[in-house]
Residue, then its C-alpha position, 0 to 999 in steps of 0.5 A: m500500500f502506498y499513499e499520496l498527499t496532493t495539495p492544490s492551491c487556490p484563491l482563498l474564497l475558492v477553496g470549496d470549489a477547488a476541493r469539489r473539482a479535484a475530488a470529482w476529477f480524480g473520481q471520474t478519471s483515475k484508473c487506479g487509486e482510492i480517495l481517502g479524504c479531502w480537507r481545506t486548510e484552516l490553520g497553517p498555509l491557507g488557500r489549500v486543499l489536502l487530498l489523500r489517496s491510496f494505491e495498491t502498487a508504486e507503478c500505479m501511483t507513478a502512472e497517476r502522477e504522470r497523468v496529472l503532470l501531463s494534463r492540460e487541466p489537472f483537477g478539472s480546475g480551469d483557472v481555479v487551481t493556481a499551483f499544486g504539490m504531490a508527495s508519495y509516501s509509504p505507511f509505517p509497516f506496523l500500522p493498520a491501513v487507513r480506516t475511513g468514516r467518521r473520525g473527527a471534526v478537525y485533522e492535524f497534518h504534522t510533518y517532521r523533516l528528519k536528519p539523514g539516516d534517522l528514519p530507522p530509529t524514528l520507526a523503532g521509536w514510534r513502534d513502541a510509542v503507539v502501544n504505550a500512548h494508546a489514548y493519544a495514539e488511537h486518534l492517529v489516522t496514519n503515519m507515513y514516510a516520504l518516498d520523494g524529496a527530503p527525508r520526512i514523515t507525515h502523520i495525520r490525526a483526527f480530533e473532535s476539537l483543538e481542545e481535545r487535541g491539546r488535552l490528550r497531547a498534554s496528558a501523554y507528555n505528562a505521563g511520559v509516554w510521548p513523544p516517541k523515544f529519541g524522536p525530538d533528536q531526529i527532527l530538523e524541522a516540524t510543521s503542522v497544518i489543521g484541516l477541516p474535512e469537506a462534507f463529501s470526504q470519506l474521512r470526516 
């Protein structure tokens, strides 16, 4: 299983239109790949759509990326989408596949850029931490490591509110079960984006 996170950018007042067009375009034109979720950014860089898709094979994911890049009108966007990025990921091998459905009202997309060579200890630390920090980890939608670009991981969590996120995070820190062992030592840069699921999103 492979995941791809696509981030079309658009004018602030056209995010809903861009999200609908992109999801519809993928749904109608893709020969492979499943849309798992669609969000609009609420905190972090604004005017962006977040689209998460899954693929059974790397070949299929590569073919889909090439199709987007060669399209004269990717995402069926007309002049709505002004830019976009695409990132390929492999899920942490010890985590279950993404489970769609009602997961939360707000989603956090947290990306850590890692020091070279620090992905193996990051994986090992997370393997232990998700077991020990169950109350916090059960809000994890997925964690995945990038297959292109700089070494990094991106994990997605779902919460009912930012208050719930803060309370669970503080509880895990105070109990000493989070962050993962040696995790902060492996991080060069961390960014966080809060996304709100669209009404039609499979993850919502």
